[in-house]
C-alpha positions in Angstrom: 75.9 153.1 38.3 77.2 152.7 41.7 80.6 153.6 40.8 79.1 156.7 39.6 77.8 157.7 42.7 79.4 159.8 45.4 80.4 158.2 48.6 78.5 159.6 51.9 79.5 160.0 55.2 78.9 156.3 56.2 80.7 155.0 53.4 83.8 157.2 54.2 83.6 156.1 57.8 83.3 152.3 57.2 86.0 152.8 54.2 88.5 152.9 57.4 88.1 149.3 58.0 87.2 147.7 54.6 86.9 148.8 51.0 83.4 150.1 50.2 81.3 151.7 47.3 78.9 154.3 47.2 75.2 153.1 48.4 76.7 150.1 49.9 77.0 151.4 53.6 73.7 151.4 55.3 72.8 147.6 54.1 76.2 146.7 55.5 75.5 148.4 58.6 71.9 146.8 58.9 73.5 143.6 58.3 76.2 143.9 61.2 73.2 145.2 63.6 71.3 142.4 62.6 74.1 139.5 63.2 75.0 141.8 66.5 72.0 141.0 68.1 72.0 137.4 67.1 75.3 137.0 68.7 74.3 138.9 71.6 71.4 136.5 71.8 73.7 133.7 72.0 76.3 135.0 74.5 73.4 135.5 76.8 72.6 132.1 76.6 75.8 130.5 76.5 76.7 130.8 79.9 73.5 129.7 81.1 74.2 126.4 79.1 77.5 125.8 80.6 76.3 126.4 84.1 73.3 124.3 83.7 75.3 121.2 81.7 78.7 121.6 84.1 77.0 121.9 87.3 74.4 118.9 86.6 76.9 116.7 85.1 80.4 117.6 84.6 82.8 118.1 81.4 82.4 114.4 80.2 78.6 114.6 80.4 79.0 117.8 78.1 81.3 116.2 75.9 79.0 113.0 75.4 75.5 115.1 74.9 77.3 117.0 72.0 76.9 113.9 70.2 73.0 114.0 70.6 73.2 117.2 68.6 74.3 115.6 65.5 71.4 113.2 65.7 68.9 115.6 66.0 70.3 117.6 63.1 69.7 114.7 60.9 66.0 115.4 61.3 66.3 119.1 61.9 68.5 120.2 58.6 65.8 118.0 56.1 63.1 120.0 57.8 64.6 123.2 57.0 65.4 122.3 53.7 61.7 121.4 53.1 60.7 124.8 54.3 63.3 126.5 52.1 61.9 125.0 49.0 58.4 126.1 50.1 58.9 129.9 51.4 60.4 133.0 50.3 63.3 133.9 52.2 61.7 136.5 54.2 59.1 134.1 55.5 61.5 131.3 56.2 63.8 133.3 58.2 60.8 135.1 60.5 59.1 131.2 60.9 62.7 129.9 62.1 63.6 132.8 64.4 59.9 133.0 66.1 60.3 129.2 66.9 63.6 129.5 68.4 62.4 132.7 70.7 59.5 130.7 71.9 61.6 127.9 72.8 63.7 130.3 75.0 60.6 131.0 77.0 59.3 127.5 77.3 62.8 126.7 78.7 62.6 129.5 81.6 59.4 127.8 82.3 60.7 124.3 82.4 63.9 125.8 84.7 61.0 127.3 87.2 59.5 123.9 87.4 62.8 122.2 88.4 62.4 119.7 85.5 65.0 116.8 85.8 67.9 116.8 83.3 67.2 120.0 81.9 70.8 120.8 81.7 70.8 118.0 78.8 67.9 119.1 77.1 69.0 122.8 77.2 72.2 121.8 75.8 70.9 119.6 72.9 68.6 122.6 72.0 71.1 125.6 72.0 73.6 123.4 69.9 71.0 123.6 67.2 69.7 127.1 68.0 73.0 128.8 67.7 74.2 127.0 64.5 71.0 127.1 62.4 70.1 130.7 63.1 73.6 132.1 62.6 74.1 130.1 59.4 70.5 131.1 58.2 71.6 134.8 58.7 74.7 134.0 56.7 72.8 132.5 53.8 70.7 135.5 54.0 73.8 137.9 53.8 75.3 135.7 50.9 72.0 135.9 48.9 72.3 139.8 48.9 75.8 140.2 48.3 77.3 139.4 44.9 80.6 137.4 45.3 82.7 140.5 44.8 80.6 142.5 47.3 80.7 139.7 49.9 84.8 139.3 49.9 84.8 143.2 50.4 82.2 144.0 53.0 81.8 140.7 55.3 84.5 141.9 57.3 82.1 144.7 58.2 79.0 142.5 58.5 81.1 140.3 60.6 82.3 142.9 63.1 78.7 143.0 64.1 79.1 139.7 65.4 82.1 140.1 66.8 80.7 143.3 69.1 77.7 141.1 69.8 79.7 138.3 71.1 81.1 140.8 73.7 78.0 142.6 74.5 76.4 139.3 75.6 79.1 138.1 77.2 79.3 141.3 79.3 75.3 141.2 80.0 75.6 137.5 81.0 78.4 138.4 83.5 76.7 141.5 85.0 73.3 140.0 85.3 73.7 136.3 85.9 74.6 136.9 89.8 71.4 139.5 90.5 68.9 137.9 88.3 69.8 134.5 88.3 70.5 131.8 85.5 67.1 131.1 84.3 65.9 134.8 83.8 68.7 135.5 81.2 66.4 133.0 78.7 63.6 135.7 78.8 66.3 138.7 77.7 67.6 136.6 75.0 64.1 135.8 73.7 63.3 139.6 73.3 66.4 140.3 71.7 66.0 137.3 69.3 62.6 138.8 68.4 64.3 142.2 67.5 66.5 140.8 64.7 63.3 140.2 63.0 62.8 144.0 62.4 66.1 144.2 61.0 65.8 141.3 58.4 62.4 142.6 57.2 64.0 145.9 56.6 67.0 144.7 54.8 64.8 142.3 52.6 62.2 144.8 51.6 65.4 147.7 50.9 67.2 144.8 48.8 64.5 143.6 47.1 63.6 147.1 45.5 66.8 147.0 43.9 67.1 146.2 40.3 68.9 142.7 39.9 71.3 142.1 37.1 70.3 140.9 33.8 69.8 137.3 32.9 73.7 136.0 32.2 75.2 138.8 34.1 75.4 137.0 37.3 73.3 133.7 37.5 74.2 133.3 41.2 71.5 136.0 42.0 68.5 134.5 40.1 65.5 133.0 40.5 63.9 136.2 41.9 63.5 136.4 45.7 59.6 135.2 45.6 60.1 132.1 43.7 60.9 128.8 45.7 64.2 127.4 45.3 64.9 123.5 43.9 63.6 120.5 45.6 67.3 119.1 46.1 67.8 117.7 49.6 70.7 119.6 51.6 73.0 116.4 52.2 72.5 115.5 48.5 73.6 118.7 47.6 76.8 118.5 49.8 77.7 115.1 48.8 77.3 115.4 44.6 79.9 118.6 45.1 83.5 118.2 45.4 83.8 121.7 46.8 81.0 122.0 49.0 82.1 118.6 50.4 85.4 119.7 51.1 84.1 122.8 52.8 81.9 120.3 55.0 85.2 118.0 55.9 86.6 121.4 56.8 84.2 122.4 59.0 83.9 119.2 60.8 88.0 118.6 61.4 87.6 122.3 62.9 85.0 121.3 65.3 86.3 118.2 66.3 89.6 119.8 67.6 87.9 123.0 69.0 85.3 120.9 70.9 88.3 118.7 72.1 90.1 121.5 73.3 86.7 122.9 75.1 86.9 119.5 77.0 90.4 120.0 78.1 89.4 123.7 79.4 86.1 122.5 80.8 87.6 119.5 82.7 90.0 121.8 84.3 87.5 124.4 85.3 85.2 122.6 86.8 88.0 120.6 89.1 89.0 124.0 90.0 85.5 125.2 91.1 84.8 122.2 93.1 88.6 122.4 94.7 87.6 126.3 95.5 84.3 126.0 96.9 85.1 123.2 99.1 88.0 125.1 100.4 85.8 128.3 101.0 87.4 130.4 98.5 85.2 130.8 95.7 84.0 134.1 96.9 80.5 132.9 98.0 79.8 131.3 94.9 78.7 127.6 94.5 79.8 125.5 91.8 77.4 126.4 88.8 77.6 130.2 89.7 81.6 130.0 89.7 81.7 128.0 86.3 79.2 130.6 85.1 81.1 133.7 86.1 84.4 132.1 84.7 83.0 131.4 81.1 81.3 134.8 81.0 84.8 136.3 81.9 86.8 134.0 79.5 84.0 134.7 76.6 84.4 138.5 77.0 88.3 138.2 77.0 88.2 135.9 73.7 85.5 138.3 72.1 87.4 141.5 72.8 90.4 139.9 70.9 88.2 138.7 68.3 86.9 142.2 67.7 90.3 143.8 67.3 91.4 141.1 64.8 87.8 141.3 62.9 88.1 145.4 63.0 91.8 145.9 61.7 92.9 142.7 60.5 90.3 140.5 58.5 89.3 142.8 55.8 93.3 143.2 55.0 94.1 139.7 55.3 91.4 138.9 52.7 92.6 141.8 50.6 96.2 141.4 50.4 96.7 137.6 51.5 93.3 136.0 49.7 91.1 133.3 50.8 94.0 130.4 50.4 96.0 131.9 53.0 93.4 133.2 55.3 92.0 129.5 55.6 95.6 128.5 56.6 95.7 131.0 59.7 93.5 129.3 62.5 95.1 125.8 62.1 98.6 127.0 62.0 97.4 128.9 65.6 96.2 125.7 66.8 99.0 123.9 66.0 101.3 125.8 67.9 98.7 126.0 71.1 98.5 122.5 71.1 102.1 121.9 70.8 102.8 124.1 73.7 99.8 122.4 75.8 101.2 119.0 75.5 104.6 120.1 76.9 102.8 122.5 79.4 99.6 121.1 80.7 98.6 123.9 82.8 95.4 125.9 83.9 96.8 129.4 82.3 98.6 127.6 79.1 94.8 126.0 78.6 93.0 129.2 78.9 95.3 131.3 76.7 95.6 128.8 73.9 92.1 128.4 74.0 91.6 132.3 73.9 94.0 132.2 70.7 92.0 129.9 68.9 88.7 130.7 69.6 89.6 134.8 68.9 90.5 133.8 65.6 88.0 131.3 65.0 85.2 133.8 65.9 86.5 136.7 63.5 89.2 135.8 60.8 87.8 131.9 60.5 84.1 132.9 60.6 84.5 135.4 57.8 86.6 133.1 55.7 84.2 130.2 55.9 81.2 132.4 54.8 82.9 134.0 52.0 83.5 130.2 50.8 79.8 130.5 50.0 79.6 133.5 47.7 80.6 131.8 44.5 77.4 129.0 45.1 74.2 128.7 43.9 71.3 130.3 45.9 70.0 126.7 46.9 73.3 125.7 48.0 73.4 128.9 50.1 70.3 128.3 52.3 70.6 124.4 52.1 74.1 123.0 51.7 75.2 125.7 53.9 72.6 124.9 56.8 73.4 121.2 56.4 77.6 122.0 56.5 76.9 124.8 59.4 74.9 122.5 61.5 75.1 118.8 60.8 78.8 118.4 59.8 79.9 120.7 62.6 78.1 118.4 65.1 79.5 115.6 63.6 82.7 117.0 64.7 81.2 117.0 68.1 80.3 113.4 67.7 84.0 112.5 67.0 85.2 114.5 69.7 83.0 112.7 72.3 84.1 109.2 71.1 87.5 110.6 71.7 86.6 111.9 74.9 85.2 108.4 75.9 88.2 106.5 74.5 90.6 108.9 76.0 88.9 108.8 79.6 87.5 105.5 79.9 89.7 103.2 78.2 93.0 105.1 78.1 93.1 107.3 81.1 94.1 110.6 79.1 95.1 113.7 80.7 95.8 117.0 79.3 98.9 116.1 77.2 97.9 113.4 75.5 94.2 115.0 74.6 96.8 118.0 73.1 98.8 115.5 71.2 95.6 113.8 69.7 94.6 117.3 68.5 98.2 117.8 67.0 97.3 115.0 64.6 93.6 116.4 63.6 95.4 119.6 62.8 97.7 117.8 60.4 94.9 116.8 58.5 92.8 119.9 58.8 95.9 121.8 57.1 95.6 119.1 54.2 92.2 119.8 54.0 92.4 123.6 54.0 94.9 123.8 51.0 92.4 121.7 48.9 89.5 123.8 49.9 91.6 127.1 48.8 92.4 125.6 45.6 88.8 124.8 44.4 87.3 128.0 45.6 90.1 129.7 43.4 89.0 127.6 40.5 85.2 128.2 41.3 85.9 131.7 41.4 87.8 132.0 38.0 85.4 129.8 36.5 82.5 132.3 37.5 84.6 135.3 36.2 
């Protein structure tokens, strides 16, 4: 079948970056464009989030507010699972995406009305939005591809995410000055709606393709039109050792990352306040300075991420495998926070987080989605949504607790928070090893 087809020019071009077979190019490009638009949307919104929360309450409020996202997800994840049990995937994605696009317009109107504590409300919402829509996209991609295809092609798809992150950061950086913070929300809403065109196009294209015969690949049954099982999202995670280990992996990863973001945010906020007070901020107020700093920071992070995604990720997965790929980010984090513990300087904080975040957004993002390829459809949509949202936000909750204890009770500085992260990274490495072993066993059983 596919093997007998001749590769077209598109497959030939994509073959420079990943192993691709005849007939796979168009869907891979459409998926990459889809997630490109999603990440562009998020990175237009992200500096808005940082400006509103940091200018309105500082890094401590940002950290504490992250904890509230986990509580909201206790309601949002079961609601999503309920919708997934009742709707075909195309309708599910359409409904959820339109909801979030309308919310952006609503926040724009609230900002124009100067609603008190809007930064807190918006921060809570963004934390749910960015996780749920991205998790939903990767559930869709996992549902379309077989495990063998996904391992080869996810590097190409995820490249769209890396480019989208760069694009969104650049757009935000260029427009936040002339347009203002709130107007970016209208642009983000319009771009998010464009993703539905691609989603429906991909779904229609893939639904026409013949599915494997019964027994050849149980992961692709039942048909798209049939509802999934009635299992709850959290129940699916807790009853499966492999899924539970992935959930713990994401929890500890985000705990480390969010604590690192707190360290960076605190230093940036204090620097902005000092420069504004000294009249050396280039005419920007505290909020504008913070927003510009983060748009520049995200741009650098994402350029590095793009290069990693384009030239390294597919080769790491092909030649080193999933088990080794899972260990690369925690090893980088280990080195970064070890350096911070001895040299707690602004430049060190910035570049340590650049290395950590760029690897997270490229290699780690691809690997964690590859982990779901050998799971069932219900696990892809429901359990993945719980893991990529709730368990990630529990990491934020634990980070907030660490920040509160460190600042209110123990008077931690940058060095102490870096040392705390070093301990967490050690736990992270242990869990990553276990996840790699379970993945290898599951893939062997599927084969």
